[in-house]
C-alpha positions as CSV (number, residue, x, y, z in Angstrom):
1,M,32.0,14.2,5.2
2,K,35.0,12.2,6.5
3,N,37.9,11.5,4.2
4,N,38.7,8.0,5.3
5,A,39.8,6.4,2.0
6,Y,38.9,2.9,3.3
7,R,35.2,3.8,3.5
8,K,34.6,3.3,-0.2
9,F,30.9,2.5,0.4
10,L,30.5,6.2,1.1
11,G,32.1,7.2,-2.2
12,T,31.8,6.0,-5.7
13,A,31.7,2.2,-5.2
14,V,28.5,1.7,-3.2
15,T,28.2,-2.1,-3.2
16,T,25.1,-4.2,-3.7
17,T,25.7,-5.9,-0.4
18,L,25.9,-2.7,1.7
19,V,23.0,-0.9,0.1
20,A,20.6,-3.8,-0.6
21,S,21.3,-5.8,2.5
22,A,21.5,-2.9,4.9
23,L,18.4,-1.1,3.6
24,A,16.2,-4.0,2.5
25,P,17.3,-7.1,4.2
26,V,15.8,-10.3,3.1
27,A,16.2,-13.6,5.0
28,S,19.0,-15.5,3.4
29,A,19.0,-19.2,2.9
30,D,21.8,-19.4,5.5
31,T,19.9,-17.4,8.1
32,K,16.8,-19.6,7.7
33,T,18.9,-22.7,8.6
34,F,20.3,-21.1,11.8
35,T,18.2,-22.3,14.8
36,D,19.6,-19.6,17.1
37,V,18.7,-16.5,15.2
38,S,15.6,-14.9,16.7
39,D,13.6,-12.0,15.3
40,R,15.8,-9.6,17.2
41,Y,18.9,-10.6,15.3
42,V,17.6,-11.7,11.9
43,D,18.1,-8.5,9.9
44,A,21.6,-7.9,11.4
45,V,22.7,-11.5,10.8
46,D,21.3,-11.4,7.2
47,F,23.4,-8.3,6.6
48,L,26.6,-10.0,7.9
49,I,25.9,-13.2,5.9
50,A,25.5,-11.0,2.8
51,T,28.9,-9.5,3.4
52,G,30.5,-12.9,3.6
53,A,30.1,-13.9,7.3
54,K,29.6,-17.6,8.3
55,G,27.9,-19.2,11.3
56,L,29.7,-21.2,13.8
57,T,28.1,-24.3,12.2
58,D,25.7,-24.9,9.5
59,T,22.8,-24.6,11.9
60,K,24.2,-22.2,14.5
61,F,25.2,-18.6,14.0
62,G,26.3,-18.2,17.6
63,T,24.2,-15.2,18.6
64,T,24.9,-15.7,22.3
65,D,28.5,-16.9,22.0
66,S,31.3,-14.6,22.8
67,I,33.3,-13.3,19.9
68,K,37.1,-13.4,19.6
69,R,39.1,-10.4,18.6
70,V,40.3,-12.1,15.4
71,D,36.7,-12.9,14.3
72,A,35.5,-9.4,15.1
73,A,38.4,-8.0,13.0
74,V,37.4,-10.1,10.0
75,L,33.7,-9.1,10.3
76,L,34.5,-5.5,10.5
77,A,37.0,-5.6,7.6
78,N,34.3,-7.3,5.4
79,V,31.7,-4.7,6.3
80,L,34.0,-1.8,5.5
81,E,35.2,-3.5,2.4
82,L,38.8,-2.9,3.3
83,D,41.7,-3.7,1.0
84,T,42.9,-6.8,2.7
85,T,45.3,-7.7,0.0
86,N,47.6,-4.7,-0.3
87,A,47.5,-3.2,3.2
88,P,51.1,-3.1,4.8
89,A,52.0,-5.8,7.3
90,S,50.8,-5.0,10.8
91,G,53.8,-6.4,12.6
92,F,51.6,-8.6,14.7
93,T,53.1,-12.1,15.0
94,D,50.1,-14.0,16.4
95,V,47.5,-13.5,13.8
96,P,46.3,-16.7,12.0
97,S,46.7,-16.6,8.2
98,R,42.9,-16.5,7.6
99,A,42.8,-13.0,9.3
100,V,46.2,-11.5,8.4
101,G,44.7,-9.3,5.6
102,A,41.9,-8.0,7.8
103,V,44.1,-7.1,10.7
104,N,46.6,-5.5,8.4
105,A,43.9,-3.3,6.9
106,L,42.3,-2.4,10.3
107,K,45.7,-1.2,11.6
108,E,46.3,0.7,8.4
109,A,43.0,2.4,8.8
110,G,43.8,3.4,12.3
111,I,40.9,1.3,13.8
112,T,43.1,-0.9,16.0
113,N,46.7,-1.0,17.1
114,G,46.7,-4.4,18.8
115,K,47.7,-5.1,22.4
116,T,51.4,-4.4,21.7
117,A,53.6,-3.7,18.8
118,T,53.8,-7.4,18.0
119,K,50.8,-8.9,19.6
120,F,47.2,-8.5,18.4
121,D,45.9,-11.0,21.0
122,Y,43.8,-12.7,18.4
123,S,42.3,-15.5,20.5
124,S,41.0,-13.3,23.4
125,E,37.4,-12.5,23.7
126,I,36.8,-8.9,22.7
127,T,34.9,-6.7,25.2
128,R,32.0,-4.3,24.4
129,G,34.2,-1.4,25.4
130,E,36.9,-2.4,22.8
131,L,34.2,-2.8,20.1
132,A,32.9,0.7,20.9
133,L,36.3,2.1,20.3
134,W,36.6,0.2,17.0
135,L,33.2,1.3,15.7
136,E,33.9,4.9,16.7
137,R,37.2,5.0,14.6
138,A,35.6,3.0,11.8
139,F,32.3,4.9,11.2
140,Q,33.0,8.3,12.8
141,L,29.4,8.9,13.3
142,E,28.1,12.3,14.5
143,G,26.1,12.6,17.7
144,T,26.7,12.9,21.5
145,T,24.5,12.4,24.5
146,E,24.6,12.5,28.2
147,L,25.6,9.1,29.7
148,T,24.3,7.7,32.9
149,F,26.6,4.5,32.8
150,T,28.7,4.1,35.9
151,D,31.3,1.9,34.2
152,V,32.2,4.2,31.3
153,N,35.4,6.2,32.0
154,S,37.0,8.9,29.9
155,R,38.8,6.3,27.6
156,Y,35.4,5.1,26.3
157,A,33.1,8.1,26.8
158,S,33.0,9.5,23.4
159,A,32.7,6.0,21.7
160,V,29.8,5.0,23.9
161,Q,28.2,8.4,23.4
162,M,28.4,7.8,19.6
163,L,26.8,4.4,19.9
164,V,24.0,5.5,22.2
165,A,23.2,8.7,20.3
166,N,22.9,6.7,17.0
167,E,20.7,4.0,18.8
168,I,23.3,1.4,18.0
169,S,23.4,0.2,21.7
170,N,21.7,1.2,24.9
171,G,24.0,-0.7,27.2
172,V,23.4,-3.9,29.1
173,S,21.3,-2.0,31.7
174,T,20.2,1.5,32.6
175,S,23.3,2.0,34.6
176,K,26.0,-0.1,32.8
177,F,27.2,-0.2,29.3
178,G,29.1,-3.4,29.9
179,I,32.5,-2.0,29.1
180,E,34.4,-5.1,30.4
181,Q,31.9,-7.7,29.4
182,S,32.7,-10.0,26.5
183,A,30.8,-9.1,23.4
184,K,28.4,-11.6,21.9
185,R,28.3,-12.4,18.2
186,G,24.6,-11.5,18.0
187,D,25.2,-8.1,19.7
188,Y,28.2,-7.4,17.4
189,A,26.0,-8.2,14.3
190,I,23.5,-5.6,15.5
191,F,26.2,-3.1,16.2
192,L,27.6,-3.4,12.7
193,Y,24.2,-3.4,11.0
194,K,22.9,-0.4,12.8
195,A,26.2,1.5,12.4
196,V,25.9,1.1,8.6
197,L,22.3,2.3,8.7
198,A,23.2,5.3,10.8
199,L,26.1,6.2,8.6
200,L,24.1,5.9,5.4
201,D,21.4,8.1,7.0
202,Q,23.9,10.7,8.1
203,E,25.5,10.9,4.7
204,T,22.2,11.3,2.9
205,A,22.0,14.8,1.6
206,F,18.9,14.5,-0.6
207,S,16.1,12.0,-1.0
208,L,14.2,11.3,-4.2
209,S,10.9,9.5,-4.5
210,L,9.5,8.0,-7.7
211,M,6.4,6.2,-8.8
212,H,6.6,4.4,-12.1
213,T,4.6,2.3,-14.6
214,N,5.5,0.7,-17.9
215,D,3.9,-1.5,-20.6
216,T,0.3,-0.7,-19.7
217,H,-0.8,-1.6,-23.3
218,G,-4.2,0.0,-23.0
219,H,-5.1,-1.8,-19.8
220,I,-7.1,1.0,-18.1
221,E,-9.8,-1.4,-16.6
222,D,-8.2,-0.9,-13.2
223,I,-7.2,2.7,-13.6
224,A,-9.5,3.8,-10.7
225,K,-7.5,1.5,-8.4
226,R,-4.2,2.8,-9.8
227,A,-5.5,6.3,-8.9
228,T,-6.0,5.2,-5.3
229,A,-2.5,3.8,-5.1
230,I,-1.0,7.0,-6.5
231,K,-3.0,9.2,-4.1
232,E,-1.9,7.1,-1.2
233,V,1.8,7.5,-2.1
234,R,1.4,11.2,-2.7
235,A,-0.2,11.7,0.7
236,E,2.9,10.4,2.3
237,K,5.4,11.7,-0.3
238,P,4.0,14.8,-2.0
239,D,7.1,15.4,-4.0
240,A,7.2,12.0,-5.6
241,L,7.6,12.0,-9.4
242,L,5.3,9.8,-11.6
243,L,7.0,8.4,-14.7
244,D,6.0,6.0,-17.4
245,A,8.5,4.0,-19.5
246,G,6.4,3.5,-22.6
247,D,4.1,1.2,-24.5
248,V,0.8,2.8,-23.4
249,F,-0.3,2.0,-27.0
250,S,-1.7,-1.3,-28.3
251,G,-3.1,-4.3,-26.6
252,T,-6.7,-3.9,-25.6
253,L,-10.0,-2.8,-27.1
254,F,-9.6,0.4,-25.1
255,F,-6.7,1.2,-27.4
256,N,-8.4,0.0,-30.5
257,E,-11.4,2.2,-29.8
258,F,-9.8,5.3,-28.6
259,L,-6.2,5.2,-30.0
260,G,-4.6,6.3,-26.7
261,Q,-6.9,9.2,-25.9
262,A,-8.6,7.2,-23.1
263,D,-5.2,6.4,-21.5
264,L,-4.1,10.1,-21.9
265,E,-7.2,11.4,-20.1
266,F,-6.3,9.3,-17.1
267,M,-2.5,10.0,-17.3
268,N,-3.3,13.7,-17.3
269,H,-5.7,13.4,-14.4
270,L,-3.2,11.4,-12.4
271,G,-0.5,14.0,-12.9
272,Y,2.4,12.1,-14.7
273,D,5.6,14.1,-14.8
274,A,7.2,12.5,-17.8
275,M,7.0,9.6,-20.3
276,T,9.3,8.0,-22.9
277,F,8.2,6.2,-26.0
278,G,7.8,2.5,-26.4
279,N,8.1,0.6,-29.6
280,H,4.3,0.1,-29.7
281,E,3.7,3.8,-29.7
282,F,4.9,3.5,-33.4
283,D,2.6,0.6,-34.4
284,L,0.2,2.9,-36.5
285,G,3.0,4.3,-38.6
286,S,2.1,2.3,-41.7
287,S,-1.7,3.2,-41.5
288,P,-3.1,5.7,-43.9
289,E,-3.0,8.4,-41.2
290,G,0.6,7.5,-40.1
291,H,1.5,8.6,-36.6
292,K,-1.4,11.0,-36.2
293,A,-2.7,9.2,-33.1
294,L,0.8,9.4,-31.6
295,A,1.1,13.1,-32.5
296,D,-2.3,13.8,-31.0
297,F,-1.3,11.9,-27.9
298,V,1.8,14.0,-27.5
299,K,0.0,17.3,-28.1
300,G,-2.7,16.5,-25.6
301,A,-0.4,15.5,-22.8
302,K,-0.2,17.7,-19.7
303,F,3.3,16.5,-19.2
304,P,6.5,16.5,-21.3
305,F,8.0,13.5,-23.2
306,V,11.7,12.6,-22.9
307,S,13.6,10.9,-25.7
308,S,17.2,11.4,-26.5
309,N,17.7,8.8,-29.2
310,V,14.5,9.2,-31.2
311,D,14.5,11.6,-34.1
312,F,11.1,12.8,-35.3
313,S,12.4,15.5,-37.6
314,A,11.5,13.7,-40.9
315,D,7.9,13.2,-39.9
316,S,5.9,16.5,-40.4
317,L,3.2,15.4,-37.9
318,F,5.8,16.2,-35.1
319,T,7.0,19.5,-36.5
320,G,7.4,22.0,-33.6
321,L,7.0,19.2,-31.0
322,Q,10.5,17.9,-30.6
323,H,13.3,20.0,-29.1
324,R,16.8,18.3,-29.2
325,E,17.9,19.9,-26.0
326,I,17.7,19.6,-22.2
327,S,15.0,21.9,-20.8
328,E,14.7,23.3,-17.2
329,T,11.3,24.7,-18.2
330,P,9.7,22.0,-20.4
331,A,6.3,22.7,-21.9
332,D,3.6,20.1,-21.7
333,G,2.9,18.2,-24.9
334,N,6.5,18.6,-26.2
335,I,9.4,16.2,-26.6
336,Y,12.9,16.9,-25.2
337,N,16.2,15.1,-25.0
338,G,15.9,15.5,-21.3
339,I,14.2,17.7,-18.6
340,V,15.3,19.0,-15.3
341,K,13.0,18.8,-12.2
342,D,13.7,21.0,-9.2
343,I,12.8,19.1,-6.0
344,N,13.2,20.9,-2.8
345,G,16.0,23.0,-4.3
346,E,17.8,20.0,-5.8
347,K,18.0,19.5,-9.6
348,V,17.2,16.0,-11.0
349,G,17.9,15.3,-14.7
350,I,15.5,12.9,-16.5
351,F,16.0,11.6,-20.1
352,G,14.5,8.8,-22.2
353,L,15.6,6.0,-24.5
354,T,13.6,3.8,-26.9
355,T,14.8,0.5,-28.3
356,E,16.5,0.7,-31.7
357,E,14.7,-2.6,-32.5
358,T,11.6,-0.5,-33.0
359,A,12.6,-0.2,-36.6
360,D,12.3,-3.9,-37.0
361,I,9.3,-4.7,-34.8
362,S,7.0,-1.8,-35.3
363,S,6.1,0.7,-38.0
364,P,8.1,3.9,-37.3
365,G,8.0,5.2,-40.9
366,N,10.3,8.2,-41.1
367,V,11.0,8.2,-37.4
368,E,14.6,7.2,-36.7
369,F,16.3,5.6,-33.7
370,E,19.9,6.4,-32.8
371,D,22.5,4.5,-30.8
372,Y,21.4,4.3,-27.2
373,I,24.8,4.2,-25.6
374,Q,26.1,7.2,-27.6
375,K,23.0,9.3,-26.9
376,A,22.9,8.3,-23.3
377,T,26.5,9.3,-22.9
378,E,25.9,12.7,-24.6
379,T,22.9,13.4,-22.5
380,V,24.5,12.5,-19.2
381,A,27.5,14.7,-20.1
382,A,25.1,17.6,-20.8
383,F,23.4,17.2,-17.5
384,E,26.7,17.0,-15.6
385,A,27.9,20.1,-17.5
386,Q,25.0,21.9,-15.8
387,G,26.1,20.6,-12.4
388,I,23.3,18.0,-12.2
389,N,24.5,14.8,-10.5
390,K,21.2,13.1,-9.9
391,I,20.1,11.5,-13.2
392,V,17.2,9.3,-14.1
393,A,16.8,7.4,-17.4
394,I,13.3,6.4,-18.4
395,T,14.0,3.5,-20.9
396,H,12.1,1.3,-23.2
397,I,14.9,-1.0,-24.2
398,G,14.3,-4.0,-22.0
399,F,15.8,-5.1,-18.7
400,D,17.7,-8.1,-20.2
401,D,16.5,-8.1,-23.9
402,S,18.8,-9.1,-26.7
403,S,22.1,-7.3,-26.4
404,V,22.2,-7.2,-30.2
405,Y,20.0,-4.2,-29.9
406,D,19.9,-2.8,-26.4
407,N,19.0,-3.4,-22.7
408,D,19.2,-1.7,-19.3
409,L,21.9,-4.0,-18.0
410,E,24.3,-2.9,-20.7
411,L,23.2,0.7,-20.4
412,A,24.0,0.7,-16.7
413,K,27.4,-1.0,-17.3
414,M,28.4,1.2,-20.2
415,V,27.3,4.7,-19.3
416,D,28.5,6.2,-16.1
417,G,26.5,8.8,-14.2
418,I,23.0,7.3,-14.5
419,D,21.6,6.8,-11.0
420,I,18.2,5.3,-11.7
421,I,16.9,3.4,-14.8
422,V,13.1,3.2,-14.9
423,G,12.6,0.5,-17.5
424,G,10.1,-1.2,-19.7
425,H,9.8,-3.3,-22.8
426,T,10.5,-6.8,-21.4
427,H,7.6,-6.7,-19.0
428,S,10.0,-7.7,-16.2
429,T,8.6,-7.8,-12.7
430,L,11.5,-6.7,-10.6
431,A,10.4,-7.3,-7.0
432,E,13.6,-5.5,-5.8
433,P,15.7,-3.0,-7.7
434,V,18.8,-4.4,-9.5
435,L,21.9,-2.6,-8.4
436,I,24.7,-2.4,-11.0
437,D,28.0,-1.3,-9.5
438,E,30.5,-1.6,-12.4
439,G,31.4,2.0,-13.0
440,T,32.4,4.9,-10.9
441,Q,29.0,5.0,-9.2
442,P,26.1,2.6,-8.8
443,T,22.9,2.4,-10.9
444,L,19.5,1.1,-9.8
445,I,17.2,-0.6,-12.3
446,V,13.4,-0.9,-11.7
447,Q,10.6,-2.3,-13.7
448,T,7.0,-3.1,-12.7
449,G,5.9,-6.0,-15.0
450,D,3.0,-5.1,-17.3
451,Y,-0.6,-4.2,-17.9
452,G,-0.8,-1.8,-14.9
453,K,-0.8,-4.6,-12.5
454,N,1.7,-2.9,-10.2
455,L,2.6,0.7,-9.3
456,G,6.4,0.8,-8.8
457,T,7.7,3.0,-6.0
458,L,11.4,3.8,-5.3
459,D,12.9,6.0,-2.6
460,V,16.6,6.9,-3.0
461,G,19.0,8.7,-0.8
462,F,22.0,10.5,-2.3
463,D,25.1,11.9,-0.7
464,E,26.3,15.5,-1.3
465,N,28.1,14.3,-4.5
466,G,24.9,12.7,-6.0
467,V,25.9,9.1,-5.2
468,I,23.4,6.7,-4.1
469,M,23.6,6.0,-0.3
470,N,20.4,4.0,0.4
471,Y,17.2,3.0,-1.2
472,S,14.0,1.2,-0.6
473,S,11.2,0.1,-3.0
474,E,7.9,-1.6,-3.3
475,L,5.7,-2.9,-6.1
476,I,2.1,-1.9,-5.0
477,K,-0.4,-4.5,-6.3
478,I,-3.1,-2.5,-7.9
479,A,-5.7,-5.3,-7.6
480,D,-5.6,-4.9,-3.8
481,K,-6.8,-1.3,-3.9
482,A,-10.2,0.2,-3.7
483,E,-11.5,2.2,-6.7
484,D,-11.2,6.0,-6.7
485,A,-14.8,7.1,-7.2
486,V,-14.0,10.1,-9.5
487,V,-11.8,8.0,-11.8
488,A,-14.2,5.2,-11.9
489,A,-16.9,7.6,-13.1
490,M,-14.5,8.9,-15.8
491,L,-13.9,5.3,-16.9
492,K,-17.5,4.2,-17.3
493,P,-18.3,5.7,-20.7
494,Y,-15.1,4.1,-22.1
495,A,-15.8,0.7,-20.5
496,D,-19.4,0.8,-21.7
497,Q,-18.2,1.3,-25.3
498,V,-15.7,-1.4,-25.1
499,A,-18.2,-3.8,-23.6
500,A,-20.4,-3.2,-26.7
501,V,-17.5,-3.9,-29.0
502,E,-16.7,-7.2,-27.3
503,N,-20.1,-8.4,-28.5
504,Q,-19.4,-7.4,-32.1
505,S,-18.7,-9.8,-34.8
506,I,-15.2,-9.7,-36.3
507,G,-16.9,-10.6,-39.7
508,V,-15.6,-14.1,-39.9
509,T,-17.5,-17.4,-39.7
510,A,-16.2,-20.7,-38.4
511,D,-17.5,-23.4,-40.6
512,V,-16.7,-26.0,-38.0
513,V,-16.2,-26.1,-34.3
514,L,-12.7,-24.8,-33.4
515,D,-11.4,-27.3,-30.9
516,G,-10.0,-25.7,-27.7
517,V,-11.1,-28.3,-25.3
518,R,-8.6,-28.4,-22.4
519,E,-7.9,-32.2,-22.7
520,N,-7.4,-31.9,-26.4
521,V,-5.2,-28.9,-26.7
522,R,-3.0,-30.3,-24.0
523,T,-2.6,-33.8,-25.5
524,K,-2.8,-33.6,-29.3
525,E,-3.0,-31.5,-32.4
526,T,-6.3,-29.6,-32.8
527,N,-7.7,-27.5,-35.6
528,L,-7.7,-24.4,-33.3
529,G,-4.1,-25.0,-32.3
530,N,-3.2,-25.1,-35.9
531,L,-5.1,-21.9,-36.7
532,I,-3.6,-20.0,-33.8
533,T,0.0,-21.0,-34.7
534,D,-0.5,-20.4,-38.3
535,G,-1.5,-16.8,-37.4
536,M,1.5,-16.4,-35.2
537,L,3.7,-17.7,-38.0
538,A,2.2,-15.3,-40.5
539,K,2.6,-12.3,-38.2
540,A,6.2,-13.3,-37.3
541,K,7.1,-13.5,-41.0
542,T,6.1,-9.8,-41.5
543,I,8.7,-9.0,-38.8
544,N,11.4,-11.6,-39.6
545,P,10.8,-13.2,-43.0
546,D,13.1,-16.0,-42.0
547,T,10.8,-17.3,-39.4
548,V,9.7,-20.8,-40.3
549,V,8.1,-22.3,-37.2
550,A,5.5,-21.2,-34.6
551,L,4.8,-22.9,-31.3
552,T,2.3,-22.1,-28.6
553,N,1.6,-23.9,-25.3
554,G,-1.8,-25.7,-25.1
555,G,-2.3,-24.3,-21.6
556,G,-2.7,-20.8,-23.2
557,I,-5.8,-21.9,-25.1
558,R,-8.7,-21.7,-22.8
559,A,-11.9,-22.5,-24.7
560,S,-13.4,-23.6,-28.0
561,F,-15.3,-21.6,-30.7
562,D,-18.7,-23.0,-31.7
563,A,-19.4,-23.1,-35.4
564,G,-20.8,-19.8,-36.6
565,D,-20.1,-16.1,-36.2
566,I,-16.9,-15.2,-34.2
567,T,-17.1,-12.3,-31.8
568,V,-14.3,-10.2,-30.2
569,G,-15.5,-11.4,-26.8
570,E,-15.1,-15.1,-27.8
571,V,-11.6,-14.5,-29.0
572,L,-10.8,-12.9,-25.7
573,T,-12.3,-15.9,-23.8
574,V,-10.1,-18.3,-25.8
575,M,-7.0,-16.2,-25.4
576,P,-7.4,-14.2,-22.1
577,F,-3.8,-13.8,-21.1
578,G,-2.7,-11.1,-23.5
579,N,0.6,-12.9,-24.3
580,S,2.9,-11.2,-26.7
581,L,4.9,-12.5,-29.7
582,A,8.5,-13.5,-29.4
583,I,10.9,-14.7,-32.0
584,M,13.6,-17.2,-31.0
585,N,16.7,-18.2,-32.8
586,L,17.1,-21.9,-32.0
587,T,19.2,-24.8,-33.3
588,G,17.4,-27.8,-34.6
589,A,18.7,-29.8,-31.6
590,E,17.1,-27.2,-29.3
591,I,13.8,-27.5,-31.1
592,K,13.9,-31.2,-30.6
593,T,14.6,-30.7,-26.9
594,A,11.5,-28.5,-26.7
595,L,9.4,-31.0,-28.5
596,E,10.6,-33.8,-26.1
597,H,9.5,-31.6,-23.1
598,S,6.1,-31.0,-24.9
599,V,5.3,-34.7,-25.0
600,S,7.1,-35.7,-21.8
601,Q,3.8,-36.3,-20.0
602,A,1.8,-37.8,-22.8
603,P,-0.8,-39.2,-23.0
604,A,-1.6,-37.2,-19.8
605,A,-2.9,-33.7,-20.3
606,N,-0.1,-31.1,-19.9
607,G,-0.3,-27.3,-20.3
608,A,3.3,-27.4,-21.9
609,F,2.0,-29.5,-24.8
610,L,2.8,-27.5,-27.9
611,Q,0.6,-26.7,-30.8
612,V,2.7,-26.1,-33.9
613,S,2.9,-24.6,-37.3
614,G,5.6,-24.9,-40.0
615,L,6.8,-28.3,-38.7
616,K,5.4,-31.8,-38.1
617,F,6.7,-34.4,-35.8
618,T,6.1,-37.9,-34.6
619,Y,6.7,-39.3,-31.2
620,D,6.0,-42.5,-29.2
621,S,4.4,-42.0,-25.9
622,S,5.3,-45.5,-24.8
623,L,9.0,-44.6,-24.7
624,A,10.9,-43.0,-21.9
625,A,10.3,-39.3,-21.5
626,G,13.2,-37.3,-23.1
627,S,13.5,-40.0,-25.8
628,R,10.1,-40.0,-27.4
629,V,10.4,-37.8,-30.5
630,T,11.2,-40.1,-33.5
631,S,11.1,-37.6,-36.4
632,V,10.9,-33.8,-36.9
633,E,10.4,-32.1,-40.3
634,V,10.4,-28.4,-41.0
635,K,8.5,-26.8,-44.0
636,D,10.7,-24.8,-46.3
637,A,9.8,-21.6,-48.3
638,A,8.4,-23.8,-51.2
639,G,6.1,-25.5,-48.8
640,N,8.1,-28.8,-48.7
641,F,9.0,-30.6,-45.5
642,A,12.5,-31.8,-44.8
643,A,14.1,-33.4,-41.8
644,I,15.3,-31.0,-39.2
645,N,19.1,-30.2,-39.1
646,D,20.4,-30.4,-35.5
647,T,23.1,-27.8,-36.1
648,A,21.2,-25.4,-38.3
649,T,19.6,-22.3,-36.8
650,Y,15.8,-21.6,-37.2
651,A,13.7,-18.6,-36.4
652,V,10.8,-19.8,-34.2
653,A,7.8,-17.7,-33.1
654,T,6.1,-18.3,-29.7
655,N,4.7,-16.2,-26.9
656,T,6.9,-14.4,-24.4
657,F,5.6,-16.6,-21.5
658,T,7.0,-19.7,-23.2
659,A,10.1,-17.9,-24.6
660,K,11.1,-17.0,-21.0
661,G,10.9,-20.5,-19.8
662,G,7.3,-20.8,-18.9
663,D,5.8,-24.3,-18.5
664,G,9.3,-25.6,-17.8
665,Y,10.9,-24.7,-21.2
666,T,14.4,-24.3,-19.9
667,V,15.8,-24.7,-23.4
668,F,13.9,-21.5,-24.4
669,A,14.9,-19.7,-21.1
670,D,18.6,-20.5,-22.0
671,A,18.1,-18.9,-25.4
672,Y,16.5,-15.9,-23.8
673,A,19.4,-15.6,-21.5
674,D,21.8,-15.8,-24.4
675,G,20.1,-12.9,-26.1
676,R,18.6,-15.0,-28.9
677,V,15.1,-13.8,-28.4
678,S,13.4,-10.8,-29.9
679,E,10.2,-9.4,-28.5
680,P,8.2,-7.5,-31.1
681,G,5.4,-7.5,-28.6
682,F,2.2,-7.9,-30.6
683,V,-0.6,-9.3,-28.5
684,D,-1.8,-12.7,-29.3
685,Y,-5.5,-12.1,-29.6
686,E,-4.9,-9.2,-32.0
687,I,-2.6,-11.3,-34.1
688,F,-5.3,-14.0,-34.2
689,I,-8.2,-11.6,-35.2
690,D,-6.1,-10.0,-37.9
691,Y,-5.3,-13.4,-39.3
692,L,-8.9,-14.6,-39.2
693,K,-10.0,-11.4,-41.0
694,Q,-8.0,-12.4,-44.1
695,S,-11.1,-14.4,-45.1
696,T,-14.7,-14.5,-44.3
697,N,-14.8,-18.2,-43.4
698,V,-12.4,-20.5,-41.6
699,N,-12.4,-24.3,-41.8
700,P,-9.1,-25.5,-40.3
701,A,-8.5,-29.3,-40.0
702,V,-6.1,-31.6,-38.1
703,E,-3.4,-32.2,-40.6
704,G,-1.0,-34.8,-39.0
705,R,1.4,-32.1,-37.7
706,I,1.6,-34.0,-34.3
707,V,1.4,-37.8,-34.4
708,D,1.7,-40.3,-31.5
709,S,2.8,-43.5,-33.0
710,N,1.7,-45.4,-29.9
711,A,-1.7,-46.0,-31.3
712,G,-3.0,-47.4,-28.0
713,A,-2.3,-44.2,-26.0
714,T,-5.3,-42.5,-24.5
715,A,-5.4,-39.0,-23.2
716,S,-6.3,-38.4,-19.5
717,N,-6.4,-35.6,-17.0
């Protein structure tokens, strides 16, 4: 490995631009507006744009225009990330101010000496031969080849050999490289782009492939398709690890019926390598049997669990299962702080973290949760003490969840040495890995979304020091795959039993029709909207007793209940999306803003229209949108309503879709971005069923929670 200090992208400061743009280029907005960038140039130009380059105009990059020495210098300095501020003066007197730093840095790095001691010759067009020399000195790529070019003399021979051997350029023809020809901006873009790719490839000492899942929540209905996706990846990458970031438990009838054992059978069959615990793995802690289902799940696993910040020692069900150590020979069905996997002679450390919020949003009982930053720091240090410099964290702390507790972004920033974070908890669908480069080396964060909809794949190249050099990734859409016949046969008895349960009564009778008619739940208060939000509020109060309001979007209510017996299948028809509970901390003014958005299209039907509990409000649909809400009152602990206080803070329950800004609720999205949203994660239909079961009959009514004072308004589609 070369020792050029300026090549920091080979060392501990790999940048987002170089890694993400060079290895996974995506057409930038600027490139899309350039009319002269053909398919041949698009990836290279995208790369340069990402490093700060500009086009000749807003619509023209100038792919066929000659490039001046000064512009070539600026582009190269940007790509190499040279220190253009502190490099000593070059002594050239003809360099324009915009390029002085770049030229100084290039001379300091030994890439160019200019034309004379005092002249850089900034305005001259640079030749292909000169660029070959610059790139040879800048990248120092390995590789030689026999040349057939007749215009390449000894001065340029090694530089041109380097370019040809690394497939950066093949010359202007079979017999000429074009040494004296002026270089074009498009060709130079390709030179730089391919040189970076070649360099990253040469410096890659080890490649690691991962598959990952998270927050499957009992959704095994498509497990036969997931099996196909996993088989296809393994056929190409047999050493790929398969990891899960938690919350296998809770969320479907498959879990309610089999308490994780159905999921476990398939995870064992598919050959998972490791899993960490999600908060929902602890949902049964307050049941008479405590965490027996979780202990049985662990014991039956044909893979180890990793968890460095969860302490099971006070729960006798886990006696002998947890080992507070890093193991190079982990036993299946046991829990470790971390494990070591040997992949083609290279050791990879894997450890796990679970959100400390579990204590507040689940039922962990005697299981305790320790500070995630402290435990991660200790575990990384333990790996490094064993000489392990490739480290993967499997986390269930959330990509961007409230920083009051924990999240992956903070983990990546605060703990050096973690190369990859395979995350869960926030159900974030990260189409591309997020690269954090704030410590001594970069960290990649991945997450697949939820419910087994995607299989995440990640391929990472490391240099000899264990630093990420390149990566590529894909979220494989499971719905697009064919079913694996063996796994489909394994699923059938489970699916048959669940289908039978769907037809079962929940033991509750509706004395009246529960109104979920589309035009009604999207335009006005309905008895079903009241019942659903009352259940949300009751559940939220068991988590945060200060919760006073619940809101849900009418678009999430998809059908009505006829009067009579209520079945599980009916509930799932009314609430098919499996949305999870969220609790927001909002000011009174923010609640008013949300209510204004709710009624902004009234009297027309709108999926954003909110059904409410714990408050009542009046609006006038004849007024201008944004100024329609005329009064808002919130119910206090004694059951009395009082006018909302704009500056006071209220705990408000909703679903995670809405909390993250769904249906246009930017006011909620802003609160989410501020870390003012907690995600206990309980699924809406389970919350509703549990609430209904508190009595044998339900007879909800419209109570005047939402009133349009414009009496002449009529709802419409």
